[in-house]
N, C-alpha and C positions, 0 to 999 in steps of 0.2 A: 334916239333910235335912228339908224341910217336909213337913207331913202335909196332904194334900188331902182335904177332905172334900166328897163329891158326893152330891147329892140328885137322885133320879129323879122326873121328873113325866111323867105320860102325858097327852096331849090327844087326844080325839076330835074329827076334823074331817071333815064330810061323810061319816061312816061308816069313814073310814080312820084308823088309829091312827098318830099322828105322836108322836114323842118328843123331849123336850129333856132334856138333861143340865144340870144347874146345878153350877156349881164356886163355892162360897163363898169359897174363897181367892182365886181370880183375879177374881171378880165377873163371871164370863162364863156365858152360856147358850149350849149346843152343840146344833146340829142332829144327831139321831140317827135318820134315817129310812132306808128302803131305798134311797133315792135316792143316798146317799153310797157305797154299795157296788155300784151298777148303771150310774151314768152317768159317762162321761169326756168332758171337753171341754176346749176351748182356754182360755188364760187369760181372754181377753175375754169368752167365754162364762159363765165362772166368776164373773166379776164381775158381769156382768149377771143371772145366775141368783140370786145372793146379794141383790142389791139389789132384786129383785122378789119375793123368798121371803115368804110369809105362813104362819106356824104359829100358832095360837091368835090372840091378839089382837096378835102382834108381827109388825111389817113393817118392822123397821130392821135386818135382818140384813146381814152383810157378809162379804167374805172375811178369814180371820184372818190376821195376822202370823205371820212363822216363829216368834217367840218364843212366841207363843199356842199355835200347833199343838204345838211342843216340849212345852208344859206339860202335854199329855194323854198323851205318850209314857210307857210303862211299860218301862224297860231291863231289868227282871227277867223279862219276858215275851219271846217270839219267835213270830212268826207267828199272832197279832198281837202287836205290841209296843204295844199301847194299854192304858190303864185298862181294868180289867174291867167298869166301869159301862156302857161303849159296847157296844151290841149289834150295831150296823152298821159294818162296815169292809171294806176290800179289803186284803189283807195283802201284796200282792205288787208294788203301784206306788206312785207319788207322789201326794200331795195338793197341790193348789195352795196357795201363800200369796200374801199381798199384798205381801210384801218383794221388791223388786228385786234382781237381780244385778248388783253394781256395775260389773263388766267387760263387761257388754253391755246395752244399752238394750232388747232384745227378749227379755229372759231374767228369770225370776223363781225364788225359791227354792221348794222343796217338801219334804215330809216323807214318808218311806216307813214304814207302820206294820208292814212286815214286821220291820223291826229298829230302827226309830228313826232310821235315817240321813237326812241331808239332801242334796240335790243341786239343781243348777240346771236349768232346762229353758226351752226356746224358748217364747215365747207361742203359737207354732202347734202344739205337740204337745197331744195329748188326755191330759188327767189326771184324776184324781177330785177332788171338792170336798166340804167339810164347813163350812158356814157357821156364823158365830158373832155374838153381840150382847153388849152390855155389860147388866149389871143395873142398873136405875135405881132 
């Protein structure tokens, strides 16, 4: 089993604290703001939100793939089944991914941080989002 090294970075933006989680193993930065536990949106809105997100000097955020979301699941935990470095999460519903569900053109995969399970959902459903960007 691979060991994941996470480094926490806190950035202050316009007086509001915004947190980014850095995963040196996957070379990804994750949004960890209150928004990820408070706002449910359709898939189209999720893609739009991530593409316009600015945290710190970063403005190249995107919706994560299913595999990327699964990389932050901690199957040794339950409610939430997410790595302990993350402060913000909603443990009872799906988070959108950018990975399409092959059997239906209007569905995408998501991950529940309740237990780390995956499920598909229609793009018109409201789900939570957590944006990601690659480390350059």
